[in-house]
N, CA, C, O and the ligand as a Tripos MOL2 file, in Angstrom:
@<TRIPOS>MOLECULE
protein
  293   291    74     0     0
PROTEIN
NO_CHARGES

@<TRIPOS>ATOM
      1 N         -22.2600   70.8060 -128.6600 N.3       1 MET1
      2 CA        -22.4670   71.3280 -130.0060 C.3       1 MET1
      3 C         -22.2840   70.2640 -131.0920 C.2       1 MET1
      4 O         -22.9350   70.2720 -132.1360 O.2       1 MET1
      5 N         -21.3340   69.3220 -130.7750 N.am      2 ASP2
      6 CA        -21.1490   68.2180 -131.6970 C.3       2 ASP2
      7 C         -22.4210   67.3920 -131.9000 C.2       2 ASP2
      8 O         -22.6750   66.8390 -132.9700 O.2       2 ASP2
      9 N         -23.1790   67.3390 -130.8570 N.am      3 ASN3
     10 CA        -24.4090   66.5480 -130.9090 C.3       3 ASN3
     11 C         -25.3420   67.0510 -132.0130 C.2       3 ASN3
     12 O         -25.9410   66.2640 -132.7460 O.2       3 ASN3
     13 N         -25.4510   68.3610 -132.1130 N.am      4 ILE4
     14 CA        -26.3450   68.9540 -133.0800 C.3       4 ILE4
     15 C         -25.9330   68.5380 -134.5070 C.2       4 ILE4
     16 O         -26.7630   68.1730 -135.3390 O.2       4 ILE4
     17 N         -24.6390   68.6110 -134.7420 N.am      5 ASP5
     18 CA        -24.1420   68.1810 -136.0510 C.3       5 ASP5
     19 C         -24.5060   66.7230 -136.3860 C.2       5 ASP5
     20 O         -24.8850   66.3900 -137.5080 O.2       5 ASP5
     21 N         -24.3760   65.9090 -135.3970 N.am      6 ARG6
     22 CA        -24.6670   64.4730 -135.6240 C.3       6 ARG6
     23 C         -26.1480   64.2630 -135.9890 C.2       6 ARG6
     24 O         -26.5100   63.5110 -136.8940 O.2       6 ARG6
     25 N         -26.9700   64.9800 -135.2180 N.am      7 ILE7
     26 CA        -28.4610   64.8210 -135.4200 C.3       7 ILE7
     27 C         -28.7960   65.2780 -136.8320 C.2       7 ILE7
     28 O         -29.5750   64.6320 -137.5320 O.2       7 ILE7
     29 N         -28.1960   66.4080 -137.2530 N.am      8 THR8
     30 CA        -28.5420   66.8970 -138.5900 C.3       8 THR8
     31 C         -28.1140   65.9070 -139.6680 C.2       8 THR8
     32 O         -28.8190   65.6940 -140.6550 O.2       8 THR8
     33 N         -26.9220   65.2960 -139.4540 N.am      9 GLU9
     34 CA        -26.4590   64.3240 -140.4120 C.3       9 GLU9
     35 C         -27.4150   63.1040 -140.5020 C.2       9 GLU9
     36 O         -27.7190   62.5800 -141.5740 O.2       9 GLU9
     37 N         -27.8580   62.6980 -139.3040 N.am     10 LEU10
     38 CA        -28.7970   61.5730 -139.2660 C.3      10 LEU10
     39 C         -30.0960   61.9230 -139.9930 C.2      10 LEU10
     40 O         -30.6520   61.1320 -140.7550 O.2      10 LEU10
     41 N         -30.5240   63.0780 -139.7330 N.am     11 GLU11
     42 CA        -31.8550   63.5270 -140.3980 C.3      11 GLU11
     43 C         -31.6870   63.6470 -141.8690 C.2      11 GLU11
     44 O         -32.6000   63.3260 -142.6300 O.2      11 GLU11
     45 N         -30.5070   64.1160 -142.3050 N.am     12 LEU12
     46 CA        -30.3090   64.2010 -143.7470 C.3      12 LEU12
     47 C         -30.2960   62.7860 -144.3180 C.2      12 LEU12
     48 O         -30.8810   62.5560 -145.3770 O.2      12 LEU12
     49 N         -29.6660   61.8600 -143.6690 N.am     13 GLY13
     50 CA        -29.6500   60.5040 -144.1340 C.3      13 GLY13
     51 C         -31.0210   59.9030 -144.2550 C.2      13 GLY13
     52 O         -31.3300   59.2250 -145.2350 O.2      13 GLY13
     53 N         -31.8490   60.1510 -143.2520 N.am     14 LEU14
     54 CA        -33.2070   59.6350 -143.2550 C.3      14 LEU14
     55 C         -33.9810   60.2410 -144.4120 C.2      14 LEU14
     56 O         -34.7330   59.5500 -145.0990 O.2      14 LEU14
     57 N         -33.7890   61.5580 -144.6250 N.am     15 PHE15
     58 CA        -34.4920   62.2560 -145.6600 C.3      15 PHE15
     59 C         -34.1570   61.6490 -147.0590 C.2      15 PHE15
     60 O         -35.0210   61.4420 -147.9120 O.2      15 PHE15
     61 N         -32.8450   61.3830 -147.2200 N.am     16 GLU16
     62 CA        -32.3990   60.8210 -148.4910 C.3      16 GLU16
     63 C         -33.0050   59.4280 -148.7040 C.2      16 GLU16
     64 O         -33.3960   59.0790 -149.8180 O.2      16 GLU16
     65 N         -33.0780   58.6480 -147.6410 N.am     17 LEU17
     66 CA        -33.6770   57.3050 -147.7340 C.3      17 LEU17
     67 C         -35.1390   57.4000 -148.1160 C.2      17 LEU17
     68 O         -35.6430   56.6380 -148.9400 O.2      17 LEU17
     69 N         -35.8170   58.3780 -147.4790 N.am     18 ARG18
     70 CA        -37.2430   58.4970 -147.7600 C.3      18 ARG18
     71 C         -37.4620   58.9610 -149.2200 C.2      18 ARG18
     72 O         -38.3700   58.4990 -149.9110 O.2      18 ARG18
     73 N         -36.5950   59.8870 -149.6540 N.am     19 LEU19
     74 CA        -36.6740   60.3730 -151.0370 C.3      19 LEU19
     75 C         -36.4240   59.2120 -151.9800 C.2      19 LEU19
     76 O         -37.1090   59.0940 -152.9960 O.2      19 LEU19
     77 N         -35.4730   58.3580 -151.6790 N.am     20 LYS20
     78 CA        -35.1380   57.2530 -152.5570 C.3      20 LYS20
     79 C         -36.3260   56.2640 -152.6370 C.2      20 LYS20
     80 O         -36.6380   55.7340 -153.7030 O.2      20 LYS20
     81 N         -36.9620   56.0380 -151.5070 N.am     21 ALA21
     82 CA        -38.1090   55.1210 -151.4610 C.3      21 ALA21
     83 C         -39.2560   55.6960 -152.3350 C.2      21 ALA21
     84 O         -40.0030   54.9430 -152.9600 O.2      21 ALA21
     85 N         -39.3750   56.9890 -152.3640 N.am     22 VAL22
     86 CA        -40.4850   57.6090 -153.1150 C.3      22 VAL22
     87 C         -40.1470   57.5910 -154.6350 C.2      22 VAL22
     88 O         -41.0150   57.3220 -155.4650 O.2      22 VAL22
     89 N         -38.9270   57.8700 -154.9600 N.am     23 THR23
     90 CA        -38.5940   58.0150 -156.3860 C.3      23 THR23
     91 C         -38.3550   56.6640 -157.0450 C.2      23 THR23
     92 O         -38.4890   56.5280 -158.2610 O.2      23 THR23
     93 N         -37.9980   55.6630 -156.2380 N.am     24 CYS24
     94 CA        -37.6410   54.3800 -156.8790 C.3      24 CYS24
     95 C         -38.8790   53.5150 -157.1730 C.2      24 CYS24
     96 O         -38.9090   52.8130 -158.1840 O.2      24 CYS24
     97 N         -39.8570   53.5560 -156.3390 N.am     25 LYS25
     98 CA        -40.9880   52.7250 -156.6500 C.3      25 LYS25
     99 C         -42.2240   53.5620 -156.9640 C.2      25 LYS25
    100 O         -42.4850   54.5820 -156.3260 O.2      25 LYS25
    101 N         -42.9610   53.1150 -157.9390 N.am     26 PRO26
    102 CA        -44.1470   53.8540 -158.3320 C.3      26 PRO26
    103 C         -45.1640   53.9830 -157.2350 C.2      26 PRO26
    104 O         -45.3710   53.0400 -156.4710 O.2      26 PRO26
    105 N         -45.8100   55.1300 -157.1340 N.am     27 LEU27
    106 CA        -46.7880   55.3400 -156.0460 C.3      27 LEU27
    107 C         -48.0210   54.4820 -156.2280 C.2      27 LEU27
    108 O         -48.6410   54.0680 -155.2480 O.2      27 LEU27
    109 N         -48.3850   54.2090 -157.4700 N.am     28 ARG28
    110 CA        -49.5500   53.3560 -157.6930 C.3      28 ARG28
    111 C         -49.2550   52.4710 -158.9090 C.2      28 ARG28
    112 O         -48.3100   52.7050 -159.6630 O.2      28 ARG28
    113 N         -50.0620   51.4930 -159.0610 N.am     29 GLN29
    114 CA        -49.8970   50.5610 -160.1570 C.3      29 GLN29
    115 C         -50.3390   51.2100 -161.4670 C.2      29 GLN29
    116 O         -51.2170   52.0720 -161.4960 O.2      29 GLN29
    117 N         -49.7120   50.7720 -162.5270 N.am     30 SER30
    118 CA        -50.1570   51.2270 -163.8570 C.3      30 SER30
    119 C         -51.5970   50.8220 -164.0690 C.2      30 SER30
    120 O         -51.9860   49.7010 -163.7390 O.2      30 SER30
    121 N         -52.4050   51.7390 -164.6260 N.am     31 ALA31
    122 CA        -53.8320   51.4760 -164.8370 C.3      31 ALA31
    123 C         -54.0170   50.6670 -166.1230 C.2      31 ALA31
    124 O         -53.3050   50.8470 -167.1100 O.2      31 ALA31
    125 N         -55.0060   49.7670 -166.0670 N.am     32 LEU32
    126 CA        -55.3240   48.9900 -167.2770 C.3      32 LEU32
    127 C         -56.0110   49.8300 -168.2900 C.2      32 LEU32
    128 O         -55.8350   49.6490 -169.4940 O.2      32 LEU32
    129 N         -56.8190   50.7770 -167.7940 N.am     33 TYR33
    130 CA        -57.5590   51.6720 -168.6450 C.3      33 TYR33
    131 C         -57.2810   53.1080 -168.2730 C.2      33 TYR33
    132 O         -57.0550   53.4460 -167.1110 O.2      33 TYR33
    133 N         -57.3060   53.9570 -169.3140 N.am     34 CYS34
    134 CA        -57.0390   55.3810 -169.0440 C.3      34 CYS34
    135 C         -58.0450   55.9500 -168.0830 C.2      34 CYS34
    136 O         -59.2420   55.6870 -168.2000 O.2      34 CYS34
    137 N         -57.5630   56.7430 -167.1140 N.am     35 THR35
    138 CA        -58.5170   57.2590 -166.1130 C.3      35 THR35
    139 C         -59.3040   58.4510 -166.7050 C.2      35 THR35
    140 O         -60.3010   58.8680 -166.1160 O.2      35 THR35
    141 N         -58.8790   59.0000 -167.8470 N.am     36 GLU36
    142 CA        -59.5750   60.1050 -168.4710 C.3      36 GLU36
    143 C         -60.6380   59.6330 -169.4320 C.2      36 GLU36
    144 O         -61.7860   60.0680 -169.3430 O.2      36 GLU36
    145 N         -60.2870   58.7550 -170.3480 N.am     37 CYS37
    146 CA        -61.2670   58.3730 -171.4130 C.3      37 CYS37
    147 C         -61.6350   56.9070 -171.3720 C.2      37 CYS37
    148 O         -62.5520   56.5020 -172.0870 O.2      37 CYS37
    149 N         -60.9850   56.1080 -170.5920 N.am     38 GLY38
    150 CA        -61.3360   54.7050 -170.4570 C.3      38 GLY38
    151 C         -60.7700   53.8020 -171.4840 C.2      38 GLY38
    152 O         -61.0690   52.6080 -171.4730 O.2      38 GLY38
    153 N         -59.9450   54.3150 -172.4000 N.am     39 ASN39
    154 CA        -59.3210   53.4880 -173.4310 C.3      39 ASN39
    155 C         -58.3250   52.5260 -172.8050 C.2      39 ASN39
    156 O         -57.7540   52.8190 -171.7550 O.2      39 ASN39
    157 N         -58.1120   51.3770 -173.4440 N.am     40 ASP40
    158 CA        -57.0560   50.4670 -172.9880 C.3      40 ASP40
    159 C         -55.6820   51.1580 -173.0250 C.2      40 ASP40
    160 O         -55.3800   51.8980 -173.9610 O.2      40 ASP40
    161 N         -54.8710   50.9130 -172.0180 N.am     41 ILE41
    162 CA        -53.4960   51.3410 -172.0730 C.3      41 ILE41
    163 C         -52.6700   50.1410 -172.4210 C.2      41 ILE41
    164 O         -52.6750   49.1510 -171.6890 O.2      41 ILE41
    165 N         -51.9300   50.2040 -173.5670 N.am     42 PRO42
    166 CA        -51.1540   49.0330 -174.0260 C.3      42 PRO42
    167 C         -50.1360   48.5650 -172.9540 C.2      42 PRO42
    168 O         -49.5540   49.3460 -172.2020 O.2      42 PRO42
    169 N         -49.9760   47.2210 -172.9510 N.am     43 ASP43
    170 CA        -49.0110   46.6160 -172.0280 C.3      43 ASP43
    171 C         -47.6400   47.3130 -172.0330 C.2      43 ASP43
    172 O         -47.0470   47.5810 -170.9880 O.2      43 ASP43
    173 N         -47.1640   47.5940 -173.2580 N.am     44 ARG44
    174 CA        -45.8590   48.1110 -173.4210 C.3      44 ARG44
    175 C         -45.7370   49.4980 -172.7270 C.2      44 ARG44
    176 O         -44.7260   49.8270 -172.1070 O.2      44 ARG44
    177 N         -46.7970   50.2630 -172.8670 N.am     45 ARG45
    178 CA        -46.7920   51.6330 -172.2260 C.3      45 ARG45
    179 C         -46.8370   51.4800 -170.7290 C.2      45 ARG45
    180 O         -46.1800   52.2540 -170.0330 O.2      45 ARG45
    181 N         -47.5760   50.5240 -170.1890 N.am     46 ARG46
    182 CA        -47.6680   50.3470 -168.7770 C.3      46 ARG46
    183 C         -46.3440   49.8580 -168.1660 C.2      46 ARG46
    184 O         -46.0260   50.1640 -167.0160 O.2      46 ARG46
    185 N         -45.5790   49.0910 -168.9640 N.am     47 LYS47
    186 CA        -44.3130   48.6000 -168.4700 C.3      47 LYS47
    187 C         -43.2050   49.6930 -168.5630 C.2      47 LYS47
    188 O         -42.3290   49.7800 -167.7030 O.2      47 LYS47
    189 N         -43.2750   50.4810 -169.5870 N.am     48 THR48
    190 CA        -42.2300   51.5040 -169.7270 C.3      48 THR48
    191 C         -42.4680   52.6920 -168.7970 C.2      48 THR48
    192 O         -41.5310   53.3860 -168.4010 O.2      48 THR48
    193 N         -43.7510   52.9120 -168.4550 N.am     49 LEU49
    194 CA        -44.1140   54.0050 -167.5650 C.3      49 LEU49
    195 C         -44.7990   53.5200 -166.3410 C.2      49 LEU49
    196 O         -46.0240   53.6040 -166.2530 O.2      49 LEU49
    197 N         -44.0500   53.0010 -165.3610 N.am     50 PRO50
    198 CA        -44.6950   52.4570 -164.1970 C.3      50 PRO50
    199 C         -45.6010   53.4910 -163.4840 C.2      50 PRO50
    200 O         -45.1680   54.6120 -163.2200 O.2      50 PRO50
    201 N         -46.8440   53.1140 -163.1790 N.am     51 GLY51
    202 CA        -47.7020   53.9880 -162.5230 C.3      51 GLY51
    203 C         -48.5230   54.8430 -163.4630 C.2      51 GLY51
    204 O         -49.2750   55.7160 -163.0280 O.2      51 GLY51
    205 N         -48.3770   54.5910 -164.7550 N.am     52 VAL52
    206 CA        -49.0880   55.3870 -165.7220 C.3      52 VAL52
    207 C         -50.5830   55.2900 -165.6090 C.2      52 VAL52
    208 O         -51.0940   54.1940 -165.3780 O.2      52 VAL52
    209 N         -51.2980   56.3440 -165.7540 N.am     53 GLN53
    210 CA        -52.7710   56.3690 -165.5450 C.3      53 GLN53
    211 C         -53.5170   56.8350 -166.8110 C.2      53 GLN53
    212 O         -54.7380   56.7130 -166.8990 O.2      53 GLN53
    213 N         -52.7800   57.3570 -167.7670 N.am     54 LEU54
    214 CA        -53.4330   57.9450 -168.9560 C.3      54 LEU54
    215 C         -52.9300   57.2970 -170.2270 C.2      54 LEU54
    216 O         -51.7770   56.8740 -170.3090 O.2      54 LEU54
    217 N         -53.7980   57.2240 -171.2140 N.am     55 CYS55
    218 CA        -53.3850   56.7750 -172.5240 C.3      55 CYS55
    219 C         -52.5420   57.8630 -173.2080 C.2      55 CYS55
    220 O         -52.4450   58.9820 -172.7040 O.2      55 CYS55
    221 N         -51.9370   57.5310 -174.3490 N.am     56 VAL56
    222 CA        -51.0330   58.4620 -175.0050 C.3      56 VAL56
    223 C         -51.7660   59.7780 -175.2940 C.2      56 VAL56
    224 O         -51.2630   60.8620 -174.9990 O.2      56 VAL56
    225 N         -52.9470   59.6580 -175.8680 N.am     57 GLY57
    226 CA        -53.7000   60.8170 -176.2880 C.3      57 GLY57
    227 C         -53.9950   61.7580 -175.1020 C.2      57 GLY57
    228 O         -53.7390   62.9600 -175.1860 O.2      57 GLY57
    229 N         -54.5270   61.2120 -174.0120 N.am     58 CYS58
    230 CA        -54.8340   62.0330 -172.9000 C.3      58 CYS58
    231 C         -53.6110   62.6120 -172.2300 C.2      58 CYS58
    232 O         -53.6540   63.7250 -171.7050 O.2      58 CYS58
    233 N         -52.5450   61.8860 -172.2440 N.am     59 LYS59
    234 CA        -51.2920   62.4040 -171.6750 C.3      59 LYS59
    235 C         -50.8670   63.6260 -172.4470 C.2      59 LYS59
    236 O         -50.4640   64.6340 -171.8680 O.2      59 LYS59
    237 N         -50.9590   63.5300 -173.7740 N.am     60 GLU60
    238 CA        -50.5690   64.7030 -174.6070 C.3      60 GLU60
    239 C         -51.4640   65.9020 -174.2800 C.2      60 GLU60
    240 O         -50.9890   67.0350 -174.1930 O.2      60 GLU60
    241 N         -52.7220   65.6500 -174.1060 N.am     61 VAL61
    242 CA        -53.6650   66.7070 -173.8590 C.3      61 VAL61
    243 C         -53.3000   67.4300 -172.5330 C.2      61 VAL61
    244 O         -53.2670   68.6590 -172.4650 O.2      61 VAL61
    245 N         -53.0240   66.6070 -171.4780 N.am     62 THR62
    246 CA        -52.7320   67.2130 -170.1820 C.3      62 THR62
    247 C         -51.3640   67.9650 -170.2450 C.2      62 THR62
    248 O         -51.1620   68.9820 -169.5820 O.2      62 THR62
    249 N         -50.4660   67.4260 -171.0540 N.am     63 GLU63
    250 CA        -49.2200   68.1320 -171.1510 C.3      63 GLU63
    251 C         -49.3520   69.4950 -171.8310 C.2      63 GLU63
    252 O         -48.7420   70.4810 -171.4160 O.2      63 GLU63
    253 N         -50.1370   69.5170 -172.8500 N.am     64 VAL64
    254 CA        -50.4080   70.7840 -173.5600 C.3      64 VAL64
    255 C         -51.1170   71.7250 -172.6280 C.2      64 VAL64
    256 O         -50.7630   72.9020 -172.5500 O.2      64 VAL64
    257 N         -52.1400   71.2240 -171.8960 N.am     65 ARG65
    258 CA        -52.8630   72.0240 -170.9310 C.3      65 ARG65
    259 C         -51.9370   72.6330 -169.8580 C.2      65 ARG65
    260 O         -52.0330   73.8170 -169.5350 O.2      65 ARG65
    261 N         -51.0380   71.7880 -169.3150 N.am     66 ASP66
    262 CA        -50.1380   72.2310 -168.2940 C.3      66 ASP66
    263 C         -49.2290   73.2910 -168.8480 C.2      66 ASP66
    264 O         -48.9080   74.2520 -168.1480 O.2      66 ASP66
    265 N         -48.8060   73.1490 -170.0790 N.am     67 ARG67
    266 CA        -47.8710   74.0930 -170.6950 C.3      67 ARG67
    267 C         -48.5370   75.4280 -170.9000 C.2      67 ARG67
    268 O         -47.9480   76.4790 -170.6470 O.2      67 ARG67
    269 N         -49.7720   75.3810 -171.3600 N.am     68 ASN68
    270 CA        -50.4960   76.6380 -171.7050 C.3      68 ASN68
    271 C         -50.9630   77.3760 -170.4960 C.2      68 ASN68
    272 O         -50.9440   78.6060 -170.4850 O.2      68 ASN68
    273 N         -51.3880   76.6650 -169.4590 N.am     69 PHE69
    274 CA        -51.9980   77.3430 -168.3400 C.3      69 PHE69
    275 C         -51.1320   77.2220 -167.0890 C.2      69 PHE69
    276 O         -51.5300   77.7310 -166.0410 O.2      69 PHE69
    277 N         -49.9780   76.5780 -167.1470 N.am     70 GLY70
    278 CA        -49.0810   76.5010 -166.0380 C.3      70 GLY70
    279 C         -49.7380   75.7670 -164.8380 C.2      70 GLY70
    280 O         -49.4170   76.0170 -163.6760 O.2      70 GLY70
    281 N         -50.6780   74.8440 -165.1790 N.am     71 GLY71
    282 CA        -51.2960   74.0300 -164.1620 C.3      71 GLY71
    283 C         -52.3410   74.7860 -163.3450 C.2      71 GLY71
    284 O         -52.8650   74.2450 -162.3720 O.2      71 GLY71
    285 N         -52.6630   76.0640 -163.7350 N.am     72 ARG72
    286 CA        -53.6090   76.8780 -162.9970 C.3      72 ARG72
    287 C         -55.0480   76.6470 -163.4160 C.2      72 ARG72
    288 O         -55.9740   76.9990 -162.6850 O.2      72 ARG72
    289 N         -55.2490   76.0450 -164.6180 N.am     73 ALA73
    290 CA        -56.5340   75.8890 -165.1290 C.3      73 ALA73
    291 C         -57.3950   74.8420 -164.3520 C.2      73 ALA73
    292 O         -58.5520   74.6110 -164.7040 O.2      73 ALA73
    293 ZN        -57.2590   58.4680 -172.5040 Zn       74 ZN74
@<TRIPOS>BOND
     1     1     2 1
     2     2     3 1
     3     3     4 2
     4     3     5 am
     5     5     6 1
     6     6     7 1
     7     7     8 2
     8     7     9 am
     9     9    10 1
    10    10    11 1
    11    11    12 2
    12    11    13 am
    13    13    14 1
    14    14    15 1
    15    15    16 2
    16    15    17 am
    17    17    18 1
    18    18    19 1
    19    19    20 2
    20    19    21 am
    21    21    22 1
    22    22    23 1
    23    23    24 2
    24    23    25 am
    25    25    26 1
    26    26    27 1
    27    27    28 2
    28    27    29 am
    29    29    30 1
    30    30    31 1
    31    31    32 2
    32    31    33 am
    33    33    34 1
    34    34    35 1
    35    35    36 2
    36    35    37 am
    37    37    38 1
    38    38    39 1
    39    39    40 2
    40    39    41 am
    41    41    42 1
    42    42    43 1
    43    43    44 2
    44    43    45 am
    45    45    46 1
    46    46    47 1
    47    47    48 2
    48    47    49 am
    49    49    50 1
    50    50    51 1
    51    51    52 2
    52    51    53 am
    53    53    54 1
    54    54    55 1
    55    55    56 2
    56    55    57 am
    57    57    58 1
    58    58    59 1
    59    59    60 2
    60    59    61 am
    61    61    62 1
    62    62    63 1
    63    63    64 2
    64    63    65 am
    65    65    66 1
    66    66    67 1
    67    67    68 2
    68    67    69 am
    69    69    70 1
    70    70    71 1
    71    71    72 2
    72    71    73 am
    73    73    74 1
    74    74    75 1
    75    75    76 2
    76    75    77 am
    77    77    78 1
    78    78    79 1
    79    79    80 2
    80    79    81 am
    81    81    82 1
    82    82    83 1
    83    83    84 2
    84    83    85 am
    85    85    86 1
    86    86    87 1
    87    87    88 2
    88    87    89 am
    89    89    90 1
    90    90    91 1
    91    91    92 2
    92    91    93 am
    93    93    94 1
    94    94    95 1
    95    95    96 2
    96    95    97 am
    97    97    98 1
    98    98    99 1
    99    99   100 2
   100    99   101 am
   101   101   102 1
   102   102   103 1
   103   103   104 2
   104   103   105 am
   105   105   106 1
   106   106   107 1
   107   107   108 2
   108   107   109 am
   109   109   110 1
   110   110   111 1
   111   111   112 2
   112   111   113 am
   113   113   114 1
   114   114   115 1
   115   115   116 2
   116   115   117 am
   117   117   118 1
   118   118   119 1
   119   119   120 2
   120   119   121 am
   121   121   122 1
   122   122   123 1
   123   123   124 2
   124   123   125 am
   125   125   126 1
   126   126   127 1
   127   127   128 2
   128   127   129 am
   129   129   130 1
   130   130   131 1
   131   131   132 2
   132   131   133 am
   133   133   134 1
   134   134   135 1
   135   135   136 2
   136   135   137 am
   137   137   138 1
   138   138   139 1
   139   139   140 2
   140   139   141 am
   141   141   142 1
   142   142   143 1
   143   143   144 2
   144   143   145 am
   145   145   146 1
   146   146   147 1
   147   147   148 2
   148   147   149 am
   149   149   150 1
   150   150   151 1
   151   151   152 2
   152   151   153 am
   153   153   154 1
   154   154   155 1
   155   155   156 2
   156   155   157 am
   157   157   158 1
   158   158   159 1
   159   159   160 2
   160   159   161 am
   161   161   162 1
   162   162   163 1
   163   163   164 2
   164   163   165 am
   165   165   166 1
   166   166   167 1
   167   167   168 2
   168   167   169 am
   169   169   170 1
   170   170   171 1
   171   171   172 2
   172   171   173 am
   173   173   174 1
   174   174   175 1
   175   175   176 2
   176   175   177 am
   177   177   178 1
   178   178   179 1
   179   179   180 2
   180   179   181 am
   181   181   182 1
   182   182   183 1
   183   183   184 2
   184   183   185 am
   185   185   186 1
   186   186   187 1
   187   187   188 2
   188   187   189 am
   189   189   190 1
   190   190   191 1
   191   191   192 2
   192   191   193 am
   193   193   194 1
   194   194   195 1
   195   195   196 2
   196   195   197 am
   197   197   198 1
   198   198   199 1
   199   199   200 2
   200   199   201 am
   201   201   202 1
   202   202   203 1
   203   203   204 2
   204   203   205 am
   205   205   206 1
   206   206   207 1
   207   207   208 2
   208   207   209 am
   209   209   210 1
   210   210   211 1
   211   211   212 2
   212   211   213 am
   213   213   214 1
   214   214   215 1
   215   215   216 2
   216   215   217 am
   217   217   218 1
   218   218   219 1
   219   219   220 2
   220   219   221 am
   221   221   222 1
   222   222   223 1
   223   223   224 2
   224   223   225 am
   225   225   226 1
   226   226   227 1
   227   227   228 2
   228   227   229 am
   229   229   230 1
   230   230   231 1
   231   231   232 2
   232   231   233 am
   233   233   234 1
   234   234   235 1
   235   235   236 2
   236   235   237 am
   237   237   238 1
   238   238   239 1
   239   239   240 2
   240   239   241 am
   241   241   242 1
   242   242   243 1
   243   243   244 2
   244   243   245 am
   245   245   246 1
   246   246   247 1
   247   247   248 2
   248   247   249 am
   249   249   250 1
   250   250   251 1
   251   251   252 2
   252   251   253 am
   253   253   254 1
   254   254   255 1
   255   255   256 2
   256   255   257 am
   257   257   258 1
   258   258   259 1
   259   259   260 2
   260   259   261 am
   261   261   262 1
   262   262   263 1
   263   263   264 2
   264   263   265 am
   265   265   266 1
   266   266   267 1
   267   267   268 2
   268   267   269 am
   269   269   270 1
   270   270   271 1
   271   271   272 2
   272   271   273 am
   273   273   274 1
   274   274   275 1
   275   275   276 2
   276   275   277 am
   277   277   278 1
   278   278   279 1
   279   279   280 2
   280   279   281 am
   281   281   282 1
   282   282   283 1
   283   283   284 2
   284   283   285 am
   285   285   286 1
   286   286   287 1
   287   287   288 2
   288   287   289 am
   289   289   290 1
   290   290   291 1
   291   291   292 2
@<TRIPOS>SUBSTRUCTURE
     1 MET1         2 RESIDUE 1 A MET
     2 ASP2         6 RESIDUE 1 A ASP
     3 ASN3        10 RESIDUE 1 A ASN
     4 ILE4        14 RESIDUE 1 A ILE
     5 ASP5        18 RESIDUE 1 A ASP
     6 ARG6        22 RESIDUE 1 A ARG
     7 ILE7        26 RESIDUE 1 A ILE
     8 THR8        30 RESIDUE 1 A THR
     9 GLU9        34 RESIDUE 1 A GLU
    10 LEU10       38 RESIDUE 1 A LEU
    11 GLU11       42 RESIDUE 1 A GLU
    12 LEU12       46 RESIDUE 1 A LEU
    13 GLY13       50 RESIDUE 1 A GLY
    14 LEU14       54 RESIDUE 1 A LEU
    15 PHE15       58 RESIDUE 1 A PHE
    16 GLU16       62 RESIDUE 1 A GLU
    17 LEU17       66 RESIDUE 1 A LEU
    18 ARG18       70 RESIDUE 1 A ARG
    19 LEU19       74 RESIDUE 1 A LEU
    20 LYS20       78 RESIDUE 1 A LYS
    21 ALA21       82 RESIDUE 1 A ALA
    22 VAL22       86 RESIDUE 1 A VAL
    23 THR23       90 RESIDUE 1 A THR
    24 CYS24       94 RESIDUE 1 A CYS
    25 LYS25       98 RESIDUE 1 A LYS
    26 PRO26      102 RESIDUE 1 A PRO
    27 LEU27      106 RESIDUE 1 A LEU
    28 ARG28      110 RESIDUE 1 A ARG
    29 GLN29      114 RESIDUE 1 A GLN
    30 SER30      118 RESIDUE 1 A SER
    31 ALA31      122 RESIDUE 1 A ALA
    32 LEU32      126 RESIDUE 1 A LEU
    33 TYR33      130 RESIDUE 1 A TYR
    34 CYS34      134 RESIDUE 1 A CYS
    35 THR35      138 RESIDUE 1 A THR
    36 GLU36      142 RESIDUE 1 A GLU
    37 CYS37      146 RESIDUE 1 A CYS
    38 GLY38      150 RESIDUE 1 A GLY
    39 ASN39      154 RESIDUE 1 A ASN
    40 ASP40      158 RESIDUE 1 A ASP
    41 ILE41      162 RESIDUE 1 A ILE
    42 PRO42      166 RESIDUE 1 A PRO
    43 ASP43      170 RESIDUE 1 A ASP
    44 ARG44      174 RESIDUE 1 A ARG
    45 ARG45      178 RESIDUE 1 A ARG
    46 ARG46      182 RESIDUE 1 A ARG
    47 LYS47      186 RESIDUE 1 A LYS
    48 THR48      190 RESIDUE 1 A THR
    49 LEU49      194 RESIDUE 1 A LEU
    50 PRO50      198 RESIDUE 1 A PRO
    51 GLY51      202 RESIDUE 1 A GLY
    52 VAL52      206 RESIDUE 1 A VAL
    53 GLN53      210 RESIDUE 1 A GLN
    54 LEU54      214 RESIDUE 1 A LEU
    55 CYS55      218 RESIDUE 1 A CYS
    56 VAL56      222 RESIDUE 1 A VAL
    57 GLY57      226 RESIDUE 1 A GLY
    58 CYS58      230 RESIDUE 1 A CYS
    59 LYS59      234 RESIDUE 1 A LYS
    60 GLU60      238 RESIDUE 1 A GLU
    61 VAL61      242 RESIDUE 1 A VAL
    62 THR62      246 RESIDUE 1 A THR
    63 GLU63      250 RESIDUE 1 A GLU
    64 VAL64      254 RESIDUE 1 A VAL
    65 ARG65      258 RESIDUE 1 A ARG
    66 ASP66      262 RESIDUE 1 A ASP
    67 ARG67      266 RESIDUE 1 A ARG
    68 ASN68      270 RESIDUE 1 A ASN
    69 PHE69      274 RESIDUE 1 A PHE
    70 GLY70      278 RESIDUE 1 A GLY
    71 GLY71      282 RESIDUE 1 A GLY
    72 ARG72      286 RESIDUE 1 A ARG
    73 ALA73      290 RESIDUE 1 A ALA
    74 ZN74       293 GROUP 0 **** ****
């Protein structure tokens, strides 16, 4: 029975490691141009938001859309 406890602990440890790997490094590189409208994304925005794909304007639009439609639209 002790074996089962040890395996679960090990699995939890692995899960945490995987979670850390995902949350610590951006999944993709910051885009040079907005993927929605093609506008330049300023250097400062790309550095403060690693993996950013949208310009400020498009980001606001998607946020409003998500809020209004709960992502169902
Ligand atoms: Zn845009």
